[in-house]
Wavefront OBJ file of the C-alpha trace (Angstrom):
o trace
v -0.079 -0.240 0.288
v 1.105 3.360 -1.040
v -0.316 6.909 0.032
v 0.916 10.146 1.920
v 3.559 8.920 4.609
v 2.230 5.152 4.121
v 4.419 2.186 2.593
v 3.596 -1.226 3.439
v 4.124 -4.635 2.578
v 1.765 -7.368 3.746
v 3.474 -10.597 2.714
v 1.156 -13.623 0.641
v -0.440 -15.846 3.466
v 0.381 -13.464 6.583
v -1.656 -11.255 8.797
v 1.105 -9.121 9.559
v 2.127 -5.911 7.863
v 5.544 -4.509 7.547
v 7.231 -0.643 6.765
v 8.794 -0.439 3.867
v 12.023 0.976 3.582
v 15.084 0.804 0.757
v 16.986 2.550 -1.905
v 15.359 4.952 -4.284
v 15.482 2.655 -7.294
v 13.338 -0.283 -5.988
v 10.858 2.032 -3.873
v 10.673 4.628 -6.606
v 9.609 1.771 -9.193
v 7.113 0.197 -6.555
v 6.015 3.951 -6.061
v 5.512 4.343 -10.021
v 3.863 0.793 -10.624
v 1.376 2.200 -7.818
v 0.241 5.117 -9.283
v -0.398 3.305 -12.653
v -2.385 0.394 -11.532
v -4.446 2.205 -9.007
v -6.555 5.146 -9.577
v -6.208 6.400 -5.298
v -3.717 6.607 -2.980
v -3.646 3.695 0.050
v -5.224 1.008 -2.667
v -3.364 -2.053 -2.182
v -1.354 -3.785 -5.056
v 0.215 -7.073 -5.605
v 3.742 -7.213 -5.827
v 6.136 -9.642 -6.102
v 9.334 -8.084 -4.147
v 12.923 -9.405 -2.677
v 13.208 -8.061 0.563
v 15.280 -8.147 3.707
v 14.456 -7.632 7.370
v 15.272 -5.230 8.893
v 15.571 -4.457 13.570
v 12.085 -3.125 14.496
v 11.503 0.514 14.419
v 11.138 2.031 17.774
v 9.476 5.400 16.766
v 7.698 7.158 13.823
v 5.142 5.534 11.781
v 7.210 2.608 11.136
v 6.740 1.496 14.640
v 3.176 0.833 14.202
v 3.863 -2.112 11.847
v 4.788 -5.138 12.730
v 8.211 -4.720 11.392
v 10.187 -3.402 8.758
v 11.665 -4.499 5.509
v 14.120 -3.070 3.094
v 13.193 -3.282 -0.280
v 16.002 -4.829 -2.524
v 14.052 -5.270 -5.705
v 10.468 -5.233 -7.563
v 10.113 -8.062 -9.954
v 6.631 -7.393 -10.729
v 3.395 -5.509 -9.410
v -0.667 -6.061 -10.494
v -3.287 -4.172 -9.605
v -5.907 -7.652 -9.376
v -5.585 -9.115 -5.585
v -7.477 -11.872 -4.700
v -7.641 -14.388 -1.854
v -5.337 -17.167 -3.457
v -2.161 -14.872 -3.491
v -0.078 -18.272 -3.383
v -1.484 -19.727 -6.294
v -0.947 -16.709 -7.958
v 2.803 -16.956 -7.158
v 2.917 -20.686 -8.829
l 1 2 3 4 5 6 7 8 9 10 11 12 13 14 15 16 17 18 19 20 21 22 23 24 25 26 27 28 29 30 31 32 33 34 35 36 37 38 39 40 41 42 43 44 45 46 47 48 49 50 51 52 53 54 55 56 57 58 59 60 61 62 63 64 65 66 67 68 69 70 71 72 73 74 75 76 77 78 79 80 81 82 83 84 85 86 87 88 89 90
């Protein structure tokens, strides 16, 4: 999900939501895809990312989430979201 001061990621099949951190390039690509795939801020998209875990945030917006991850690469993104995300990965 992307919107004003919000960038989060929820792994497929998980109830946990993570704050996104990362380098300018992969996050910029993800933001650009979000803008082309959605008509409004905060709309969820389906994205396949390579991430690595980061230590938990102790302050700021990120501290309100289950953790934070560093985005290393965006493989692809799609506007269609469904209950069957595991099937879509195969």
